[in-house]
OpenMM code with the backbone's topology and positions (N, CA, C; nanometers):
from openmm import Vec3, app, unit

residues = "MET LEU ARG ASP ILE VAL ARG ARG HIS VAL GLU ASN GLN THR LEU ARG LEU PHE LEU GLN ASP LYS TYR ASP SER ALA SER PHE GLU GLU LYS ASP ARG LEU LEU ASN ASN LEU ARG SER MET GLY THR ILE ASP THR GLU VAL ASP ASN ILE LEU ASN VAL PHE ILE ASN SER VAL GLU LYS LYS SER VAL ARG LYS LYS ARG ARG LYS TRP TRP THR ILE ALA TYR ALA GLY LEU ASN VAL ILE LEU THR THR LEU ILE SER TYR ALA SER LYS GLN ASP LEU TRP THR LEU VAL GLY GLY LEU ALA MET ILE PHE ILE LEU ILE GLN GLY ILE ASN ILE PHE PHE ASN GLU ASN".split()
positions = [
    Vec3(0.0675, -0.1127, 0.0000),
    Vec3(-0.0214, -0.0016, 0.0124),
    Vec3(0.0662, 0.1060, -0.0118),
    Vec3(0.1546, 0.1075, 0.0821),
    Vec3(0.2807, 0.2359, 0.1217),
    Vec3(0.3441, 0.2637, 0.0141),
    Vec3(0.3680, 0.1174, -0.1039),
    Vec3(0.4930, 0.1042, -0.2430),
    Vec3(0.3720, 0.1959, -0.3456),
    Vec3(0.2509, 0.1545, -0.3287),
    Vec3(0.1685, 0.2203, -0.4041),
    Vec3(0.1460, 0.3819, -0.4346),
    Vec3(0.1486, 0.4264, -0.3125),
    Vec3(0.1291, 0.5615, -0.2862),
    Vec3(0.2627, 0.6437, -0.3170),
    Vec3(0.3774, 0.5861, -0.2855),
    Vec3(0.5085, 0.6294, -0.3280),
    Vec3(0.5201, 0.6119, -0.4654),
    Vec3(0.4716, 0.5097, -0.5486),
    Vec3(0.5096, 0.5143, -0.6812),
    Vec3(0.4294, 0.6130, -0.7706),
    Vec3(0.2873, 0.6372, -0.7119),
    Vec3(0.1918, 0.7587, -0.7594),
    Vec3(0.2869, 0.8418, -0.7443),
    Vec3(0.3184, 0.9242, -0.6509),
    Vec3(0.3852, 1.0286, -0.6453),
    Vec3(0.4842, 1.0623, -0.7263),
    Vec3(0.5662, 0.9447, -0.7609),
    Vec3(0.6980, 0.9365, -0.8063),
    Vec3(0.6567, 0.9275, -0.9523),
    Vec3(0.5587, 0.8921, -1.0040),
    Vec3(0.5026, 0.9014, -1.1894),
    Vec3(0.4651, 1.0433, -1.1845),
    Vec3(0.3713, 1.0935, -1.0890),
    Vec3(0.3477, 1.2445, -1.1249),
    Vec3(0.4543, 1.3270, -1.1039),
    Vec3(0.5546, 1.3404, -1.0290),
    Vec3(0.6754, 1.3887, -1.0170),
    Vec3(0.7341, 1.3518, -1.1505),
    Vec3(0.7636, 1.2803, -1.2122),
    Vec3(0.8495, 1.2348, -1.2839),
    Vec3(0.7498, 1.3005, -1.4387),
    Vec3(0.6585, 1.2813, -1.4402),
    Vec3(0.5285, 1.3327, -1.5122),
    Vec3(0.5745, 1.4807, -1.5386),
    Vec3(0.5590, 1.5516, -1.4456),
    Vec3(0.5908, 1.7022, -1.4343),
    Vec3(0.7416, 1.7227, -1.4721),
    Vec3(0.8424, 1.6641, -1.4231),
    Vec3(0.9651, 1.7033, -1.4509),
    Vec3(1.0028, 1.6786, -1.6437),
    Vec3(0.9542, 1.5930, -1.6698),
    Vec3(0.9636, 1.5448, -1.7973),
    Vec3(0.8488, 1.6349, -1.8836),
    Vec3(0.7584, 1.6134, -1.8880),
    Vec3(0.6751, 1.7348, -1.9576),
    Vec3(0.6225, 1.8883, -1.9308),
    Vec3(0.6906, 1.9242, -1.8153),
    Vec3(0.7096, 2.0405, -1.7762),
    Vec3(0.5750, 2.1777, -1.7865),
    Vec3(0.6222, 2.2519, -1.8843),
    Vec3(0.5048, 2.3292, -1.9083),
    Vec3(0.3762, 2.2631, -1.9539),
    Vec3(0.4052, 2.1266, -2.0415),
    Vec3(0.2886, 2.0831, -2.0942),
    Vec3(0.2468, 1.9959, -2.0382),
    Vec3(0.2858, 1.9427, -1.9132),
    Vec3(0.1755, 1.8999, -1.8472),
    Vec3(0.0256, 1.8886, -1.8176),
    Vec3(-0.0287, 2.0028, -1.8104),
    Vec3(-0.1490, 2.0328, -1.7787),
    Vec3(-0.2072, 1.9697, -1.9197),
    Vec3(-0.1745, 2.0019, -2.0509),
    Vec3(-0.2367, 2.0226, -2.1813),
    Vec3(-0.1989, 1.8879, -2.2685),
    Vec3(-0.0983, 1.7862, -2.1639),
    Vec3(-0.0866, 1.6652, -2.2426),
    Vec3(-0.2015, 1.5805, -2.2482),
    Vec3(-0.2399, 1.5252, -2.3352),
    Vec3(-0.3194, 1.3910, -2.3549),
    Vec3(-0.2608, 1.2734, -2.2280),
    Vec3(-0.3941, 1.1720, -2.1824),
    Vec3(-0.3636, 1.0773, -2.1314),
    Vec3(-0.3073, 0.9761, -2.1690),
    Vec3(-0.2926, 0.9739, -2.3053),
    Vec3(-0.2474, 0.8401, -2.3428),
    Vec3(-0.0679, 0.8691, -2.3935),
    Vec3(-0.0765, 1.0453, -2.3758),
    Vec3(0.0818, 1.0942, -2.3949),
    Vec3(0.1469, 1.0466, -2.2994),
    Vec3(0.0667, 1.0416, -2.1626),
    Vec3(0.1358, 1.0713, -2.0086),
    Vec3(0.1598, 0.9258, -2.0205),
    Vec3(0.0774, 0.8443, -2.0459),
    Vec3(0.0585, 0.7150, -2.0334),
    Vec3(0.1995, 0.6268, -2.0667),
    Vec3(0.2131, 0.6717, -2.2058),
    Vec3(0.2999, 0.6337, -2.3083),
    Vec3(0.4421, 0.6781, -2.2488),
    Vec3(0.4512, 0.7748, -2.2159),
    Vec3(0.5676, 0.8249, -2.1261),
    Vec3(0.6031, 0.7366, -2.0001),
    Vec3(0.4866, 0.7112, -1.9373),
    Vec3(0.5439, 0.6370, -1.7871),
    Vec3(0.5640, 0.4846, -1.8258),
    Vec3(0.4908, 0.4371, -1.9328),
    Vec3(0.5162, 0.2957, -1.9786),
    Vec3(0.6829, 0.2779, -2.0076),
    Vec3(0.7408, 0.3648, -2.1112),
    Vec3(0.8976, 0.4115, -2.1332),
    Vec3(0.9380, 0.4047, -1.9997),
    Vec3(0.9355, 0.4555, -1.9205),
    Vec3(0.9932, 0.4916, -1.8205),
    Vec3(1.0052, 0.3730, -1.7164),
    Vec3(0.8679, 0.2720, -1.7371),
    Vec3(0.8790, 0.2046, -1.6416),
    Vec3(0.9777, 0.0671, -1.6808),
    Vec3(0.9451, 0.0758, -1.7856),
    Vec3(1.0162, -0.0648, -1.8655),
    Vec3(1.1963, -0.0465, -1.8548),
    Vec3(1.2145, 0.0886, -1.8421),
    Vec3(1.3634, 0.1059, -1.8063),
    Vec3(1.3815, 0.0891, -1.6582),
    Vec3(1.2981, 0.0829, -1.5832),
    Vec3(1.3008, 0.0542, -1.4640),
    Vec3(1.3334, 0.1725, -1.3683),
    Vec3(1.3329, 0.3165, -1.4043),
    Vec3(1.3500, 0.4299, -1.3973),
    Vec3(1.2502, 0.4566, -1.2707),
    Vec3(1.1670, 0.4345, -1.2556),
    Vec3(1.0790, 0.4619, -1.1790),
    Vec3(1.0530, 0.3339, -1.0402),
    Vec3(1.0668, 0.2237, -1.0614),
    Vec3(1.1099, 0.1328, -0.9541),
    Vec3(1.2459, 0.1684, -0.8783),
    Vec3(1.3227, 0.1927, -0.9419),
    Vec3(1.4519, 0.2490, -0.8782),
    Vec3(1.4602, 0.3629, -0.7931),
    Vec3(1.3489, 0.4595, -0.8374),
    Vec3(1.3520, 0.5710, -0.7455),
    Vec3(1.2382, 0.5049, -0.6460),
    Vec3(1.1361, 0.4556, -0.6799),
    Vec3(1.0732, 0.3892, -0.5825),
    Vec3(1.1351, 0.3521, -0.4184),
    Vec3(1.2123, 0.2361, -0.4883),
    Vec3(1.3094, 0.1656, -0.3782),
    Vec3(1.3798, 0.2747, -0.2864),
    Vec3(1.4404, 0.3435, -0.3950),
    Vec3(1.5477, 0.4562, -0.3228),
    Vec3(1.4637, 0.5328, -0.1905),
    Vec3(1.3446, 0.5642, -0.2749),
    Vec3(1.3052, 0.6457, -0.1228),
    Vec3(1.2303, 0.5500, -0.0053),
    Vec3(1.1988, 0.4285, -0.0384),
    Vec3(1.1297, 0.3414, 0.0802),
    Vec3(1.2604, 0.3115, 0.1491),
    Vec3(1.3674, 0.2918, 0.1004),
    Vec3(1.4859, 0.2482, 0.1586),
    Vec3(1.5224, 0.3661, 0.2483),
    Vec3(1.5312, 0.4756, 0.1978),
    Vec3(1.5667, 0.5787, 0.2870),
    Vec3(1.4800, 0.5976, 0.4513),
    Vec3(1.3210, 0.5871, 0.4051),
    Vec3(1.2447, 0.5678, 0.4677),
    Vec3(1.2500, 0.4674, 0.5816),
    Vec3(1.2807, 0.3446, 0.5482),
    Vec3(1.3325, 0.2227, 0.6538),
    Vec3(1.4469, 0.2627, 0.7351),
    Vec3(1.5379, 0.3010, 0.6597),
    Vec3(1.6604, 0.3317, 0.7368),
    Vec3(1.6409, 0.4172, 0.8534),
    Vec3(1.5557, 0.5465, 0.8178),
    Vec3(1.5244, 0.6372, 0.8950),
    Vec3(1.4494, 0.5703, 1.0271),
    Vec3(1.3656, 0.4798, 1.0102),
    Vec3(1.2774, 0.4430, 1.1095),
    Vec3(1.3552, 0.3306, 1.2144),
    Vec3(1.4538, 0.2411, 1.1377),
    Vec3(1.5511, 0.1552, 1.1824),
    Vec3(1.6272, 0.2275, 1.2745),
    Vec3(1.6851, 0.3496, 1.2457),
    Vec3(1.8010, 0.4289, 1.3205),
    Vec3(1.7605, 0.4625, 1.4099),
    Vec3(1.6433, 0.5040, 1.4423),
    Vec3(1.5495, 0.5358, 1.5801),
    Vec3(1.4834, 0.4346, 1.6715),
    Vec3(1.4908, 0.2877, 1.6052),
    Vec3(1.4476, 0.2130, 1.6772),
    Vec3(1.4725, 0.1402, 1.7990),
    Vec3(1.3934, 0.0936, 1.9145),
    Vec3(1.4207, 0.0565, 2.0668),
    Vec3(1.5427, -0.0532, 2.0319),
    Vec3(1.4736, -0.1480, 1.9396),
    Vec3(1.5652, -0.2879, 1.9130),
    Vec3(1.6826, -0.2671, 1.8646),
    Vec3(1.7012, -0.1525, 1.7496),
    Vec3(1.8498, -0.1559, 1.7551),
    Vec3(1.9708, -0.1006, 1.8351),
    Vec3(1.8779, 0.0125, 1.9447),
    Vec3(1.9477, 0.0334, 2.0464),
    Vec3(1.9796, -0.0636, 2.1376),
    Vec3(1.8748, -0.1452, 2.1282),
    Vec3(1.9284, -0.2776, 2.2317),
    Vec3(2.0213, -0.3704, 2.1889),
    Vec3(1.9976, -0.3622, 2.0538),
    Vec3(2.1262, -0.4708, 1.9959),
    Vec3(2.2329, -0.4179, 2.0329),
    Vec3(2.2580, -0.2563, 1.9686),
    Vec3(2.4207, -0.2221, 2.0103),
    Vec3(2.4315, -0.2245, 2.1686),
    Vec3(2.3430, -0.2210, 2.2232),
    Vec3(2.3984, -0.2066, 2.3945),
    Vec3(2.4589, -0.3821, 2.3904),
    Vec3(2.3867, -0.4716, 2.3650),
    Vec3(2.4200, -0.6015, 2.4053),
    Vec3(2.5524, -0.6267, 2.3148),
    Vec3(2.5546, -0.6025, 2.1939),
    Vec3(2.6899, -0.6147, 2.1097),
    Vec3(2.8277, -0.5708, 2.2220),
    Vec3(2.7977, -0.4158, 2.2700),
    Vec3(2.8869, -0.3997, 2.3420),
    Vec3(2.8863, -0.4715, 2.4650),
    Vec3(2.8271, -0.4861, 2.5103),
    Vec3(2.8627, -0.6325, 2.6535),
    Vec3(2.8841, -0.7298, 2.6141),
    Vec3(2.8560, -0.7944, 2.4887),
    Vec3(2.9240, -0.8824, 2.4638),
    Vec3(3.0627, -0.8836, 2.3840),
    Vec3(3.1070, -0.8028, 2.3687),
    Vec3(3.2252, -0.7251, 2.3392),
    Vec3(3.3266, -0.7553, 2.4833),
    Vec3(3.2676, -0.6650, 2.5649),
    Vec3(3.3151, -0.6450, 2.6863),
    Vec3(3.3645, -0.7626, 2.7558),
    Vec3(3.2630, -0.8816, 2.7777),
    Vec3(3.2319, -1.0313, 2.8020),
    Vec3(3.3641, -1.0893, 2.7804),
    Vec3(3.3759, -1.0402, 2.6515),
    Vec3(3.4981, -1.1680, 2.5666),
    Vec3(3.6280, -1.1286, 2.6095),
    Vec3(3.6270, -1.0190, 2.6407),
    Vec3(3.7542, -0.9296, 2.6441),
    Vec3(3.7942, -0.9938, 2.7969),
    Vec3(3.6927, -1.0017, 2.8954),
    Vec3(3.7409, -1.0494, 3.0464),
    Vec3(3.7333, -1.1840, 3.0467),
    Vec3(3.6567, -1.2515, 2.9921),
    Vec3(3.6562, -1.4201, 2.9758),
    Vec3(3.8039, -1.4269, 2.9192),
    Vec3(3.8555, -1.3553, 2.8070),
    Vec3(3.9795, -1.4046, 2.7670),
    Vec3(4.1052, -1.3898, 2.8355),
    Vec3(4.1033, -1.2648, 2.9094),
    Vec3(4.2201, -1.2467, 2.9916),
    Vec3(4.2012, -1.3180, 3.0840),
    Vec3(4.1030, -1.3714, 3.1580),
    Vec3(4.0417, -1.4986, 3.2614),
    Vec3(4.1212, -1.6285, 3.2343),
    Vec3(4.0757, -1.6170, 3.1207),
    Vec3(4.1094, -1.7903, 3.0620),
    Vec3(4.3166, -1.7601, 3.0797),
    Vec3(4.3719, -1.6738, 3.0217),
    Vec3(4.5075, -1.6790, 2.9808),
    Vec3(4.5375, -1.6640, 3.1115),
    Vec3(4.5123, -1.5529, 3.1958),
    Vec3(4.5585, -1.5760, 3.3425),
    Vec3(4.5366, -1.7139, 3.4165),
    Vec3(4.4187, -1.7578, 3.3840),
    Vec3(4.4026, -1.8911, 3.4683),
    Vec3(4.4978, -2.0414, 3.3879),
    Vec3(4.5223, -2.0252, 3.2818),
    Vec3(4.6089, -2.1281, 3.2193),
    Vec3(4.7634, -2.0831, 3.2513),
    Vec3(4.7886, -1.9713, 3.2477),
    Vec3(4.9156, -1.9385, 3.2912),
    Vec3(4.9690, -1.9902, 3.4730),
    Vec3(4.8646, -1.9586, 3.5244),
    Vec3(4.8670, -2.0242, 3.6556),
    Vec3(4.8487, -2.1807, 3.6555),
    Vec3(4.8028, -2.2473, 3.5940),
    Vec3(4.7951, -2.3873, 3.5691),
    Vec3(4.6746, -2.4208, 3.6649),
    Vec3(4.6083, -2.3283, 3.6337),
    Vec3(4.4539, -2.3706, 3.6855),
    Vec3(4.3537, -2.4376, 3.6248),
    Vec3(4.3746, -2.5305, 3.5687),
    Vec3(4.2882, -2.5968, 3.4678),
    Vec3(4.1426, -2.6423, 3.5079),
    Vec3(4.1075, -2.6526, 3.6300),
    Vec3(3.9457, -2.6387, 3.6255),
    Vec3(3.9128, -2.5181, 3.6023),
    Vec3(3.9374, -2.4198, 3.6487),
    Vec3(3.9218, -2.2799, 3.6213),
    Vec3(3.9130, -2.2610, 3.4724),
    Vec3(3.9791, -2.2991, 3.3892),
    Vec3(4.0014, -2.2480, 3.2453),
    Vec3(3.8904, -2.2993, 3.2067),
    Vec3(3.8852, -2.4738, 3.2476),
    Vec3(3.7352, -2.5224, 3.1757),
    Vec3(3.6232, -2.4503, 3.2234),
    Vec3(3.6224, -2.4080, 3.3452),
    Vec3(3.4708, -2.3549, 3.3459),
    Vec3(3.4331, -2.2335, 3.3242),
    Vec3(3.5406, -2.1490, 3.2868),
    Vec3(3.5732, -2.0064, 3.2358),
    Vec3(3.5222, -2.0734, 3.0565),
    Vec3(3.5636, -2.1480, 2.9888),
    Vec3(3.5669, -2.1802, 2.8691),
    Vec3(3.4509, -2.1822, 2.8249),
    Vec3(3.3725, -2.2492, 2.9304),
    Vec3(3.2338, -2.3143, 2.9299),
    Vec3(3.1276, -2.2100, 2.9329),
    Vec3(3.1966, -2.0891, 2.9995),
    Vec3(3.1011, -1.9651, 3.0167),
    Vec3(3.1420, -1.9063, 2.8718),
    Vec3(3.2410, -1.8994, 2.8330),
    Vec3(3.2812, -1.8644, 2.6976),
    Vec3(3.2064, -1.8962, 2.5936),
    Vec3(3.2236, -2.0251, 2.5912),
    Vec3(3.1073, -2.0946, 2.4966),
    Vec3(2.9534, -2.0590, 2.5053),
    Vec3(2.9085, -2.0795, 2.6479),
    Vec3(2.7395, -2.0362, 2.6503),
    Vec3(2.7422, -1.8679, 2.5828),
    Vec3(2.8201, -1.7896, 2.5956),
    Vec3(2.7953, -1.6388, 2.5674),
    Vec3(2.8004, -1.6456, 2.4335),
    Vec3(2.9000, -1.7045, 2.3417),
    Vec3(2.8786, -1.7166, 2.2570),
    Vec3(2.7986, -1.8054, 2.1670),
    Vec3(2.7060, -1.8693, 2.2120),
    Vec3(2.5840, -1.9414, 2.1663),
    Vec3(2.4736, -1.8284, 2.1964),
    Vec3(2.4554, -1.7826, 2.2938),
    Vec3(2.3747, -1.6292, 2.3242),
    Vec3(2.3700, -1.6008, 2.1956),
    Vec3(2.4995, -1.5101, 2.1818),
    Vec3(2.4929, -1.4057, 2.1024),
    Vec3(2.5055, -1.4858, 1.9367),
    Vec3(2.4886, -1.5711, 1.8880),
    Vec3(2.4699, -1.6070, 1.7984),
    Vec3(2.3000, -1.6335, 1.7781),
    Vec3(2.2738, -1.7209, 1.8579),
    Vec3(2.1098, -1.7186, 1.8748),
    Vec3(2.0470, -1.5832, 1.8767),
    Vec3(2.0738, -1.4745, 1.9483),
    Vec3(2.0154, -1.3301, 1.9584),
    Vec3(2.0393, -1.2851, 1.7728),
    Vec3(2.1323, -1.2739, 1.7578),
    Vec3(2.1708, -1.2493, 1.6621),
    Vec3(2.0800, -1.2796, 1.5165),
    Vec3(2.0494, -1.4137, 1.5235),
    Vec3(2.0006, -1.4664, 1.4054),
    Vec3(1.8282, -1.4315, 1.4150),
    Vec3(1.7907, -1.3844, 1.5087),
    Vec3(1.6464, -1.3391, 1.5308),
    Vec3(1.6603, -1.2096, 1.5324),
] * unit.nanometer
topology = app.Topology()
chain = topology.addChain("A")
for resn in residues:
    res = topology.addResidue(resn, chain)
    for name in ("N", "CA", "C"):
        topology.addAtom(name, app.Element.getBySymbol(name[0]), res)
């Protein structure tokens, strides 16, 4: 529905651009022929796609979901740094039980991150 509204607007603006002063006096057949030529070249579809992509990007940029995902990505990176440091320290101290436990936590965090990034 939104695509149809944008398409009609783009078609109207394109006709006004091409016909300029002749827009009001041009016949329906002439306008239709010009639109059919532009549709066959893909000009109108490209312009409609560009307008809709800009709209979608502006909506997604401000979305709560994107902000939440950004926060989780930062938290995930921080946890990876901390766990990697702890695993290297524990392995240097020959604390293999701790290394195993931290590795399990690391794998769990990796799995959670993969699961949430798919959704």
